[in-house]
C-alpha positions in Angstrom: 4.1 2.6 -41.4 5.9 2.3 -38.3 4.9 -0.3 -35.7 3.7 0.8 -32.7 6.0 0.4 -29.8 4.9 -2.1 -26.7 4.2 -0.4 -23.6 6.6 -0.5 -20.8 6.1 -3.0 -18.1 4.5 -1.7 -14.9 6.4 -2.7 -11.6 3.0 -2.5 -9.3 1.2 -5.4 -8.4 -2.0 -5.9 -7.1 -2.5 -5.4 -3.2 0.5 -2.8 -3.4 0.0 0.6 -1.6 0.4 3.7 -3.8 0.4 7.3 -3.2 -1.1 9.7 -5.8 1.6 12.1 -6.7 -0.2 14.2 -9.2 -4.0 15.1 -10.5 -6.8 16.2 -8.0 -6.3 13.2 -5.9 -2.9 14.3 -4.9 -1.6 12.8 -1.5 -4.2 10.0 -1.5 -3.2 6.7 -0.7 -4.7 3.4 -1.3 -4.5 -0.1 -2.3 -4.0 -1.4 -6.0 -7.3 -3.2 -7.1 -6.2 -3.7 -10.6 -3.3 -3.4 -12.8 -3.9 -2.7 -16.9 -0.4 -3.0 -18.3 -1.7 -2.6 -21.9 -3.1 1.0 -21.1 -0.7 1.9 -18.5 -3.4 2.3 -15.6 -3.9 1.3 -12.3 -7.1 1.3 -10.2 -6.7 2.5 -6.7 -9.4 1.6 -4.0 -11.3 4.8 -2.7 -9.3 7.0 -4.9 -11.0 8.8 -8.3 -14.5 7.7 -7.3 -16.9 8.5 -10.1 -20.8 8.2 -10.4 -21.7 5.8 -13.2 -25.5 5.7 -14.5 -27.3 2.4 -14.2 -29.8 1.4 -16.7 -33.2 -0.1 -15.2 -33.2 -3.8 -15.1 -35.1 -6.4 -13.8 -33.1 -6.7 -10.7 -33.2 -2.8 -10.0 -36.2 -1.5 -11.8 -35.4 2.2 -11.0 -31.8 2.4 -12.3 -29.8 4.9 -10.5 -26.3 5.8 -10.1 -23.3 3.6 -8.8 -20.5 5.1 -7.5 -16.9 3.3 -8.5 -13.3 3.7 -8.9 -11.9 5.0 -12.1 -8.5 4.3 -13.6 -5.5 6.5 -12.8 -2.4 6.5 -15.4 0.4 4.8 -13.7 3.0 7.7 -13.9 0.4 9.4 -11.3 1.2 7.0 -8.5 4.1 5.7 -6.6 4.8 2.9 -4.5 4.6 3.7 -0.7 7.8 2.0 0.9 6.8 -0.4 3.7 9.9 0.5 5.9 9.7 4.4 5.8 6.2 4.9 4.4 7.0 7.6 1.9 6.8 7.1 -1.9 9.7 5.3 -3.8 10.8 4.3 -7.2 11.0 0.5 -7.7 14.0 -1.2 -9.4 14.5 -4.9 -10.1 17.2 -7.2 -8.7 18.1 -10.7 -7.5 17.9 -11.9 -4.2 20.1 -14.4 -2.4 18.5 -17.5 -4.2 18.9 -15.8 -7.5 15.0 -14.9 -8.1 14.2 -11.7 -9.5 12.6 -9.5 -6.8 11.1 -5.7 -6.6 13.6 -3.4 -4.8 12.8 0.1 -3.2 15.2 2.7 -4.5 14.9 4.8 -1.3 15.4 2.2 1.4 16.8 -0.6 -0.6 14.3 -3.0 1.1 13.1 -6.3 -1.0 9.3 -5.5 -1.8 8.8 -9.2 -2.9 9.0 -11.8 0.0 
């Protein structure tokens, strides 16, 4: 039996601004709230809102529905370049001190300061 291949490391971080490139929320922009590397998914603020049923509890005796963000696949989002405001791919490189940083492919700007 073949071993399962480890998922690729995502080049997104919490706090990045991303734009949804495909799916029903195409064109929406938001801040990354959470990155799930093992599942290749990201949680984006105010994008892909779902209604989740809540069972009644002592704090909330009536129960009801709660709106929250659902995860999107990482391949459906692109990082927004801070200099141009356009979606871009991300590559790795070294800065002047020899430290590994993320670099925008479109503009060449360093994303990690």
